[in-house]
N, C-alpha and C positions, 0 to 999 in steps of 0.2 A: 590530497582529498580522496577521502574514502570512495572505493566504487562498490557495486551492489556487491560484488565478490567478497567484500571485507564485511558483508553485513550476517549478522548470526542468522543461521536456518530459520525460517518462519518470519523476520522482520519485515521482508519486504511483503509478504500478504499483511501484515498488520498496518503498516505505511499504507497500502492500498486501500484496506478496509476504511481506515481511519478518514483517508482524503475522500472516498466516496460516501461517508455519513455527511458531507458538508453539503453535495450536489453531484448530480450525475455529470461524467464527464467523458470525453474519448482518451485515449491512451497517451497522446503528448501531452493534453491538458493536465492528466494526473501527474506524469513527469516532471513538469514544469512547476505544480503546485508543491509536490515534495520537495524540488530544489529549493524553490523560493522560500517555504516555510523553514527548512533548514539553514536558510542564509547562503545558500549555494554549497552546503558542505556535503550534501547528498546529492549525486547526479545518477539517474537510473537510465541505463542505457536499453534500446530495443530487445537487444537479445536476452535482459533478464525480466523485462517488464511485460511483453506479451506472452511469455510462457507462464509467467505469473498470472495474467489475468485470465489466459483460457484454464488454468488450473482451478482459480477461484470461482469461474463459470462452471466447470463440471462438477465442482462441488456443491453449486448451489448458493452458493454465497454473494454472487453478483450476477446480474442479467445483463443481456445486451441488445441494442435495437439501434437498427442503423438511421442518421440523419444528417443534417448538415452542420459542416462547422463553422465557426467564425469567419473563413476565408470562401465561404460557400460550397466545400469541397466534402463529398462524402465520407461520413468517418462513424465508426461503431461506437457507439456511447454507452459507458458502463453504467450500472446503478446496483447499489446495496438491495440486498433481498432481505426480506423478514427473519429468515435463518443466519443471513450475512449480519444483520445487526446483532441477534444473539450472541454468534461466532466473535465479533468484535468486542463485546462486554467480556467475554471469557478471555479474549487473548489480551484484553487490557490487563485484567487481574493478574494473569499469568506473568506480564511483563512487569508489573509492580513487584511481584514475589521474586523475579529473576533477579531485578535491579536492585532491589534490597538485600537478597543474599551475596551477590558480587559486589555491593558496598561492605558488607560486613567482613568478607575476607579481603579486601582491599585495604580496609582498616587496619587487620592484624599483621600484614605483611612488614 
């Protein structure tokens, strides 16, 4: 099973932005949603997830507020900002170009 270290640089950011486009959630919830959506093919470890969340928050693409989790524990909930929504659109466009280019190369080999 691929780990986050196997993902292309920037792919984790795209996965987080896309996940938060659905709803605000805490870090563990983000990791769980990505794992479920990928049918357990992707598992995001805390050592990759939280630095990425901090980086995205620093860039202004997500915001964070404290709240209570499902089990009533204090948790930081992350939300996509307007800037983050615009960035997600750009990232998805870049992802489509990249995957198309890789596909073309793989067909020739």
